[in-house]
All heavy atoms as an XYZ file, in Angstrom:
700
protein
N      13.001     92.624    105.640
C      12.292     93.456    104.704
C      10.802     93.266    104.967
O      10.325     92.143    105.093
C      12.668     93.058    103.281
C      12.071     93.979    102.257
S      12.555     93.542    100.582
C      14.200     94.173    100.552
N      10.071     94.335    105.011
C       8.647     94.287    105.304
C       7.806     94.061    104.061
O       8.283     94.086    102.931
N       6.530     93.830    104.301
C       5.584     93.619    103.204
C       4.541     94.717    103.281
O       3.964     94.953    104.326
C       4.913     92.238    103.327
C       3.888     92.049    102.242
C       5.962     91.147    103.280
N       4.284     95.363    102.147
C       3.321     96.445    102.097
C       1.919     95.872    101.924
O       1.368     95.851    100.835
C       3.666     97.404    100.966
N       1.319     95.403    103.015
C      -0.001     94.780    102.915
C      -1.116     95.796    102.749
O      -2.190     95.456    102.271
C      -0.280     93.938    104.173
O      -0.140     94.777    105.320
C       0.676     92.771    104.265
N      -0.880     97.048    103.133
C      -1.921     98.061    103.012
C      -1.939     98.717    101.639
O      -2.857     99.458    101.319
C      -1.730     99.146    104.079
C      -1.994     98.595    105.462
O      -2.705     97.604    105.608
N      -1.408     99.215    106.464
N      -0.936     98.444    100.814
C      -0.866     99.029     99.487
C      -1.641     98.148     98.508
O      -1.253     97.012     98.253
C       0.596     99.145     99.052
C       0.743     99.888     97.741
O      -0.274    100.392     97.218
O       1.880     99.960     97.238
N      -2.762     98.621     97.945
C      -3.578     97.772     97.067
C      -2.889     97.404     95.758
O      -3.210     96.405     95.150
C      -4.838     98.594     96.813
C      -4.462     99.990     97.130
C      -3.349     99.929     98.130
N      -1.916     98.187     95.319
C      -1.229     97.848     94.070
C      -0.100     96.843     94.305
O       0.355     96.198     93.364
C      -0.646     99.107     93.412
O       0.270     99.720     94.332
C      -1.749    100.077     93.042
N       0.355     96.713     95.536
C       1.452     95.782     95.833
C       0.964     94.337     95.846
O       1.601     93.451     95.307
C       2.088     96.160     97.176
C       3.264     95.288     97.525
C       4.482     95.449     96.863
C       3.178     94.314     98.508
C       5.572     94.657     97.171
C       4.271     93.515     98.814
C       5.463     93.693     98.154
O       6.532     92.916     98.448
N      -0.147     94.083     96.482
C      -0.734     92.747     96.543
C      -2.126     92.799     95.930
O      -3.116     92.999     96.611
C      -0.830     92.261     97.995
C       0.489     92.040     98.712
C       0.249     91.703    100.170
C       1.266     90.921     98.051
N      -2.235     92.593     94.615
C      -3.559     92.661     93.995
C      -4.408     91.460     94.394
O      -3.896     90.385     94.697
C      -3.248     92.638     92.503
C      -1.935     91.938     92.404
C      -1.186     92.301     93.662
N      -5.746     91.661     94.405
C      -6.666     90.591     94.747
C      -6.967     89.682     93.555
O      -7.630     88.673     93.702
C      -7.983     91.160     95.296
C      -7.791     91.687     96.710
O      -6.864     91.211     97.386
O      -8.568     92.561     97.128
N      -6.475     90.043     92.376
C      -6.730     89.206     91.205
C      -5.756     88.047     91.202
O      -4.591     88.189     91.548
C      -6.551     90.020     89.909
O      -5.230     90.537     89.889
C      -7.555     91.152     89.834
N      -6.237     86.869     90.825
C      -5.347     85.703     90.825
C      -4.271     85.814     89.746
O      -4.499     86.366     88.682
C      -6.281     84.530     90.552
C      -7.538     85.115     90.029
C      -7.607     86.537     90.481
N      -3.104     85.280     90.062
C      -1.995     85.291     89.119
C      -1.911     83.941     88.428
O      -2.079     82.903     89.047
C      -0.683     85.567     89.851
C      -0.628     86.879     90.620
C       0.661     86.961     91.409
C      -0.724     88.044     89.656
N      -1.641     83.917     87.184
C      -1.468     82.727     86.342
C      -2.648     81.768     86.449
O      -2.479     80.564     86.454
C      -0.165     82.001     86.687
O      -0.258     81.395     87.958
N      -3.848     82.283     86.594
C      -5.043     81.445     86.561
C      -5.340     80.699     87.847
O      -6.316     79.976     87.931
N      -4.534     80.825     88.870
C      -4.779     80.129     90.130
C      -5.446     81.076     91.125
O      -5.287     82.282     91.057
C      -3.467     79.614     90.715
C      -2.792     78.584     89.844
C      -1.498     78.098     90.468
O      -1.286     78.345     91.670
O      -0.715     77.483     89.756
N      -6.164     80.494     92.050
C      -6.803     81.298     93.072
C      -5.794     81.830     94.069
O      -4.731     81.263     94.280
N      -6.103     82.943     94.679
C      -5.218     83.534     95.662
C      -5.423     82.814     96.987
O      -6.540     82.665     97.458
C      -5.509     85.044     95.819
C      -4.636     85.642     96.903
C      -5.300     85.750     94.501
N      -4.348     82.353     97.579
C      -4.429     81.667     98.864
C      -4.215     82.674     99.981
O      -3.272     83.452     99.951
C      -3.373     80.576     98.948
C      -3.635     79.457     97.965
C      -2.605     78.387     98.094
N      -2.734     77.767     99.407
C      -1.868     76.895     99.897
N      -0.819     76.554     99.209
N      -2.050     76.375    101.087
N      -5.078     82.645    100.915
C      -4.940     83.510    102.081
C      -4.794     82.638    103.315
O      -5.409     81.587    103.430
C      -6.184     84.395    102.264
C      -6.454     85.299    101.098
C      -5.477     86.439    101.099
N      -5.805     87.343     99.995
C      -4.935     88.132     99.453
N      -3.707     88.164     99.873
N      -5.284     88.909     98.459
N      -3.976     83.038    104.228
C      -3.813     82.310    105.474
C      -2.510     81.523    105.488
O      -1.757     81.497    104.526
N      -2.245     80.850    106.597
C      -0.986     80.122    106.735
C      -0.960     78.872    105.868
O      -1.991     78.336    105.491
C      -0.942     79.768    108.220
C      -2.362     79.758    108.649
C      -3.056     80.794    107.804
N       0.240     78.395    105.582
C       0.397     77.187    104.772
C      -0.145     75.972    105.520
O      -0.727     75.070    104.931
C       1.861     76.982    104.424
N       0.070     75.928    106.826
C      -0.454     74.853    107.669
C      -1.468     75.480    108.616
O      -1.100     76.162    109.562
C       0.665     74.187    108.462
C       1.696     73.569    107.583
N       1.476     72.411    106.901
C       2.948     73.966    107.248
C       2.547     72.101    106.204
N       3.451     73.036    106.389
N      -2.751     75.252    108.374
C      -3.761     75.926    109.180
C      -3.666     75.546    110.659
O      -3.359     74.410    111.000
C      -5.086     75.448    108.595
C      -4.775     74.547    107.472
C      -3.311     74.389    107.368
N      -3.908     76.526    111.482
C      -3.906     76.315    112.922
C      -5.211     75.633    113.298
O      -6.286     76.055    112.867
C      -3.770     77.671    113.661
C      -3.804     77.486    115.161
C      -2.516     78.386    113.211
N      -5.158     74.528    114.082
C      -6.399     73.838    114.429
C      -7.289     74.700    115.326
O      -6.814     75.584    116.044
C      -5.926     72.584    115.166
C      -4.530     72.843    115.569
C      -3.981     73.877    114.638
N      -8.571     74.444    115.245
C      -9.533     75.151    116.086
C      -9.224     74.850    117.551
O      -8.604     73.834    117.873
C     -10.951     74.689    115.746
C     -11.374     75.012    114.325
C     -11.518     76.495    114.097
O     -11.960     77.215    115.016
O     -11.180     76.953    112.999
N      -9.682     75.687    118.486
C      -9.368     75.452    119.900
C      -9.859     74.093    120.417
O      -9.187     73.468    121.216
C     -10.092     76.595    120.617
C     -10.212     77.665    119.582
C     -10.333     76.964    118.274
N     -10.980     73.602    119.950
C     -11.482     72.316    120.425
C     -10.946     71.134    119.623
O     -11.065     69.987    120.039
N     -10.329     71.414    118.486
C      -9.830     70.358    117.605
C      -8.405     69.984    117.999
O      -7.561     70.831    118.206
C      -9.850     70.874    116.164
C      -9.416     69.877    115.136
C      -9.405     70.482    113.744
O     -10.004     71.557    113.549
O      -8.777     69.883    112.876
N      -8.140     68.668    118.107
C      -6.801     68.214    118.472
C      -6.124     67.615    117.253
O      -6.740     66.932    116.473
C      -6.881     67.172    119.576
C      -7.381     67.753    120.880
C      -7.426     66.690    121.915
N      -6.119     66.086    122.065
C      -5.484     65.943    123.203
N      -6.059     66.355    124.298
N      -4.316     65.379    123.260
N      -4.848     67.865    117.147
C      -4.057     67.301    116.068
C      -3.599     65.908    116.454
O      -3.179     65.681    117.584
C      -2.827     68.175    115.852
C      -2.578     68.496    114.417
C      -1.470     69.483    114.283
N      -0.361     68.785    113.667
C       0.872     69.200    113.673
N       1.170     70.300    114.295
N       1.797     68.520    113.074
N      -3.653     64.979    115.528
C      -3.226     63.622    115.804
C      -1.705     63.545    115.741
O      -1.094     63.835    114.720
C      -3.847     62.670    114.778
O      -3.386     61.373    114.997
N      -1.081     63.176    116.843
C       0.373     63.103    116.912
C       0.885     61.673    116.827
O       2.081     61.445    116.746
C       0.876     63.741    118.206
C       0.549     65.221    118.378
C       0.998     65.696    119.743
C       1.208     66.029    117.288
N      -0.003     60.705    116.883
C       0.344     59.289    116.814
C       1.314     58.886    117.915
O       2.191     58.065    117.709
C       0.919     58.929    115.442
C       0.002     59.258    114.314
N      -1.150     58.550    114.078
C       0.049     60.224    113.369
C      -1.767     59.063    113.036
N      -1.071     60.079    112.591
N       1.197     59.474    119.078
C       2.084     59.124    120.173
C       1.724     57.769    120.769
O       2.519     57.167    121.477
C       2.049     60.190    121.266
C       0.695     60.339    121.913
C       0.340     59.567    123.003
C      -0.228     61.252    121.422
C      -0.906     59.695    123.581
C      -1.462     61.380    121.997
C      -1.802     60.600    123.081
O      -3.038     60.712    123.644
N       0.526     57.258    120.470
C       0.091     56.005    121.057
C       0.980     54.838    120.634
O       1.159     53.886    121.388
C      -1.357     55.707    120.687
C      -1.606     55.780    119.193
O      -0.827     56.462    118.504
O      -2.568     55.159    118.728
N       1.586     54.897    119.472
C       2.437     53.788    119.033
C       3.699     53.691    119.869
O       4.323     52.647    119.952
C       2.783     53.920    117.562
C       3.588     55.138    117.240
C       3.849     55.225    115.763
N       4.220     56.596    115.436
C       4.173     57.112    114.262
N       3.771     56.376    113.267
N       4.519     58.349    114.041
N       4.122     54.773    120.514
C       5.304     54.736    121.360
C       4.979     54.263    122.768
O       5.877     53.934    123.524
C       5.967     56.109    121.410
C       6.412     56.575    120.050
C       5.773     57.625    119.414
C       7.441     55.933    119.394
C       6.175     58.040    118.155
C       7.845     56.335    118.133
C       7.211     57.386    117.533
O       7.606     57.792    116.286
N       3.711     54.239    123.124
C       3.324     53.807    124.449
C       3.104     52.297    124.522
O       3.027     51.735    125.597
C       2.048     54.536    124.888
C       2.175     56.056    125.005
C       0.835     56.660    125.371
C       3.219     56.429    126.023
N       3.006     51.643    123.373
C       2.809     50.202    123.364
C       4.126     49.487    123.596
O       5.175     49.936    123.176
C       2.230     49.763    122.010
C       0.863     50.329    121.735
C       0.370     49.933    120.347
O       1.050     49.134    119.676
O      -0.683     50.436    119.950
N       4.041     48.331    124.256
C       5.231     47.511    124.459
C       5.370     46.574    123.273
O       4.388     46.047    122.772
C       5.100     46.718    125.750
C       5.117     47.635    126.966
C       4.882     46.893    128.226
N       5.884     45.837    128.373
C       5.844     44.934    129.325
N       4.870     44.932    130.185
N       6.778     44.009    129.409
N       6.586     46.359    122.812
C       6.761     45.467    121.670
C       6.450     44.018    122.053
O       6.559     43.627    123.211
C       8.232     45.634    121.306
C       8.884     46.160    122.521
C       7.838     46.937    123.262
N       6.076     43.231    121.061
C       5.800     41.822    121.290
C       7.099     41.115    121.660
O       8.183     41.577    121.313
C       5.199     41.208    120.020
C       3.858     41.796    119.681
C       3.336     41.221    118.383
C       2.016     41.889    118.037
N       1.531     41.492    116.725
N       7.013     39.991    122.348
C       8.240     39.266    122.718
C       9.060     38.891    121.476
O       8.535     38.399    120.494
C       7.712     38.011    123.405
C       6.347     38.368    123.877
C       5.812     39.364    122.892
N      10.344     39.146    121.530
C      11.226     38.852    120.419
C      11.274     39.932    119.365
O      12.017     39.826    118.389
N      10.495     40.971    119.517
C      10.476     42.069    118.545
C      11.122     43.310    119.170
O      11.070     43.513    120.373
C       9.037     42.421    118.132
C       8.306     41.304    117.457
C       8.821     41.102    116.067
C       8.028     40.007    115.374
N       8.482     39.795    114.026
N      11.701     44.124    118.320
C      12.308     45.353    118.771
C      11.427     46.529    118.372
O      10.640     46.439    117.440
C      13.689     45.505    118.140
O      14.219     46.779    118.435
N      11.572     47.633    119.058
C      10.826     48.836    118.714
C      11.345     49.395    117.388
O      10.605     49.934    116.587
C      10.975     49.899    119.817
C      10.365     49.396    121.108
C      10.330     51.211    119.412
C      10.596     50.304    122.283
N      12.647     49.222    117.159
C      13.292     49.839    116.002
C      13.499     48.834    114.881
O      14.558     48.766    114.282
C      14.627     50.449    116.421
C      14.495     51.392    117.577
C      14.893     51.014    118.839
C      13.941     52.637    117.398
C      14.766     51.880    119.902
C      13.800     53.510    118.453
C      14.211     53.122    119.709
N      12.500     48.056    114.555
C      12.664     47.012    113.544
C      12.906     47.596    112.156
O      13.683     47.047    111.393
C      11.431     46.093    113.489
O      10.271     46.888    113.301
C      11.313     45.282    114.750
N      12.279     48.662    111.811
C      12.452     49.210    110.464
C      13.896     49.649    110.245
O      14.460     49.432    109.185
C      11.512     50.370    110.218
C      10.080     49.931    110.085
C       9.226     51.087    109.602
N       7.846     50.687    109.567
C       7.208     50.355    108.448
N       7.836     50.380    107.308
N       5.944     50.005    108.477
N      14.493     50.280    111.225
C      15.880     50.723    111.093
C      16.806     49.514    110.965
O      17.717     49.507    110.142
C      16.280     51.566    112.299
C      17.664     52.152    112.163
C      18.045     52.986    113.351
N      17.109     54.095    113.509
C      16.999     54.805    114.612
N      17.736     54.524    115.662
N      16.154     55.804    114.694
N      16.552     48.497    111.782
C      17.372     47.286    111.713
C      17.190     46.589    110.372
O      18.160     46.117    109.779
C      17.006     46.337    112.849
C      17.414     46.849    114.212
C      16.836     46.014    115.331
O      16.076     45.065    115.045
O      17.153     46.297    116.492
N      15.964     46.527    109.896
C      15.710     45.885    108.606
C      16.390     46.648    107.477
O      16.962     46.045    106.564
C      14.210     45.784    108.346
C      13.522     44.767    109.215
C      12.004     44.829    109.085
O      11.468     45.747    108.478
N      11.328     43.857    109.672
N      16.347     47.947    107.526
C      16.984     48.758    106.493
C      18.501     48.557    106.525
O      19.140     48.460    105.475
C      16.636     50.227    106.682
N      19.069     48.489    107.724
C      20.509     48.295    107.845
C      20.897     46.904    107.333
O      21.907     46.756    106.637
C      20.943     48.457    109.291
C      22.448     48.420    109.474
C      22.847     48.723    110.898
O      21.999     48.918    111.760
N      24.138     48.770    111.148
N      20.085     45.885    107.647
C      20.345     44.537    107.153
C      20.282     44.491    105.624
O      21.125     43.879    104.971
C      19.324     43.552    107.745
C      19.985     42.495    108.602
C      18.962     41.498    109.103
N      18.542     41.920    110.432
C      17.300     42.044    110.844
N      16.311     41.756    110.042
N      17.023     42.434    112.057
N      19.286     45.143    105.071
C      19.119     45.175    103.620
C      20.303     45.880    102.963
O      20.825     45.433    101.942
C      17.804     45.886    103.286
C      17.425     45.853    101.847
C      16.078     46.511    101.637
C      15.667     46.502    100.191
N      14.384     47.159     99.969
N      20.742     46.976    103.551
C      21.879     47.722    103.026
C      23.153     46.881    103.088
O      23.938     46.842    102.131
C      22.062     49.003    103.853
C      22.816     50.084    103.166
C      22.863     51.372    103.978
N      21.565     51.781    104.481
C      21.266     51.960    105.783
N      22.181     51.770    106.698
N      20.070     52.331    106.152
N      23.343     46.158    104.194
C      24.521     45.304    104.342
C      24.512     44.190    103.312
O      25.537     43.888    102.692
C      24.576     44.721    105.767
O      24.570     45.800    106.705
C      25.825     43.894    105.974
N      23.343     43.559    103.128
C      23.229     42.496    102.121
C      23.553     43.023    100.726
O      24.240     42.362     99.940
C      21.823     41.908    102.119
C      21.662     40.769    103.072
C      20.343     40.052    102.808
N      19.730     39.797    104.100
C      18.503     40.104    104.441
N      17.704     40.663    103.575
N      18.048     39.845    105.642
N      23.054     44.213    100.412
C      23.306     44.793     99.095
C      24.793     45.080     98.903
O      25.344     44.827     97.817
C      22.484     46.066     98.924
N      25.459     45.586     99.936
C      26.889     45.876     99.824
C      27.702     44.594     99.672
O      28.653     44.546     98.885
C      27.361     46.670    101.041
C      26.910     48.118    101.100
C      27.321     48.759    102.423
C      27.474     48.902     99.937
N      27.342     43.534    100.408
C      28.046     42.261    100.286
C      27.831     41.681     98.890
O      28.779     41.195     98.253
C      27.584     41.280    101.387
C      28.066     39.869    101.108
C      28.070     41.751    102.743
N      26.607     41.733     98.400
C      26.320     41.233     97.053
C      27.095     42.023     96.003
O      27.647     41.443     95.058
C      24.819     41.307     96.779
C      24.352     40.795     95.430
C      24.634     39.302     95.299
C      22.875     41.056     95.247
N      27.170     43.326     96.165
C      27.923     44.167     95.239
C      29.406     43.826     95.279
O      30.053     43.729     94.232
C      27.702     45.649     95.576
C      28.402     46.653     94.669
C      27.828     46.579     93.261
C      28.258     48.048     95.233
N      29.963     43.601     96.465
C      31.371     43.244     96.597
C      31.653     41.897     95.930
O      32.651     41.734     95.215
C      31.773     43.213     98.066
N      30.767     40.908     96.136
C      30.935     39.595     95.514
C      30.849     39.721     93.997
O      31.636     39.101     93.264
C      29.884     38.602     96.059
C      29.829     37.334     95.233
C      30.159     38.291     97.515
N      29.936     40.525     93.513
C      29.785     40.730     92.076
C      31.026     41.389     91.472
O      31.509     40.980     90.412
C      28.533     41.578     91.809
C      28.112     41.729     90.364
C      27.729     40.383     89.767
C      26.933     42.678     90.268
N      31.572     42.371     92.146
C      32.776     43.044     91.661
C      33.955     42.079     91.634
O      34.720     42.036     90.665
C      33.087     44.298     92.514
C      32.052     45.382     92.229
C      34.498     44.814     92.244
C      32.161     46.590     93.125
N      34.096     41.274     92.687
C      35.182     40.292     92.728
C      35.024     39.284     91.591
O      35.996     38.923     90.922
C      35.236     39.595     94.107
C      36.144     38.375     94.068
C      35.696     40.567     95.167
N      33.795     38.829     91.343
C      33.561     37.866     90.267
C      33.903     38.468     88.911
O      34.524     37.811     88.067
C      32.103     37.404     90.300
N      33.535     39.712     88.679
C      33.841     40.370     87.405
C      35.346     40.549     87.243
O      35.905     40.298     86.166
C      33.091     41.718     87.297
C      31.593     41.463     87.147
C      33.618     42.548     86.140
C      30.750     42.719     87.221
N      36.025     40.963     88.316
C      37.479     41.150     88.254
C      38.161     39.816     87.960
O      39.079     39.737     87.133
C      38.004     41.786     89.556
C      39.519     41.693     89.643
C      37.555     43.228     89.650
N      37.748     38.731     88.624
C      38.341     37.415     88.372
C      38.073     36.948     86.947
O      38.964     36.383     86.296
C      37.813     36.396     89.381
C      38.342     36.532     90.808
C      37.667     35.531     91.722
C      39.850     36.361     90.843
N      36.869     37.167     86.446
C      36.534     36.781     85.085
C      37.397     37.535     84.071
O      37.954     36.932     83.141
C      35.047     37.032     84.819
C      34.522     36.614     83.452
C      34.591     35.102     83.312
C      33.111     37.107     83.268
N      37.527     38.838     84.257
C      38.371     39.635     83.357
C      39.834     39.203     83.483
O      40.551     39.089     82.487
C      38.189     41.144     83.667
C      39.234     41.985     82.935
C      36.794     41.594     83.298
N      40.289     38.938     84.697
C      41.672     38.503     84.937
C      41.982     37.219     84.162
O      43.000     37.110     83.496
C      41.851     38.297     86.433
C      43.234     37.884     86.826
C      43.750     36.626     86.798
C      44.276     38.722     87.291
N      45.040     36.636     87.228
C      45.393     37.925     87.547
C      44.361     40.096     87.524
C      46.584     38.436     88.027
C      45.547     40.596     88.012
C      46.647     39.775     88.249
N      41.065     36.224     84.260
C      41.296     34.945     83.577
C      41.159     35.076     82.059
O      41.871     34.409     81.318
C      40.354     33.884     84.100
C      40.730     33.385     85.477
C      39.828     33.487     86.515
C      41.980     32.846     85.725
C      40.165     33.048     87.786
C      42.327     32.401     86.991
C      41.415     32.495     88.031
N      40.253     35.916     81.580
C      40.085     36.074     80.142
C      41.237     36.848     79.512
O      41.657     36.537     78.394
C      38.756     36.762     79.827
C      37.497     35.936     80.091
C      36.259     36.794     79.842
C      37.463     34.694     79.241
N      41.733     37.853     80.187
C      42.788     38.692     79.620
C      44.156     38.026     79.773
O      44.954     37.991     78.843
C      42.782     40.092     80.290
C      43.993     40.902     79.869
C      41.510     40.822     79.954
N      44.426     37.472     80.951
C      45.740     36.899     81.206
C      45.793     35.394     80.923
O      46.857     34.809     80.992
C      46.164     37.156     82.643
C      46.338     38.622     83.018
C      46.689     38.766     84.482
C      47.386     39.291     82.166
N      44.657     34.788     80.676
C      44.629     33.319     80.508
C      44.819     32.833     79.166
O      45.488     32.797     78.258
């Protein structure tokens, strides 16, 4: 479906709901001489001895595993406590 940009009644120049009218793309295109920072330099560095490049992923996985083990131990403890209180 097209947009009637030449129709002045379709797209009024007055702001709607008190906000200013935004013109242009949501993410502005950089000027020809301006470079966007891509942070590629962090991938070109070698990790320190004993360190991995993917430490955050490993740390998150370790944290998730610890949480699941703790949750399992907690559930077992609650089940045993209820078992002894109800049947004991």
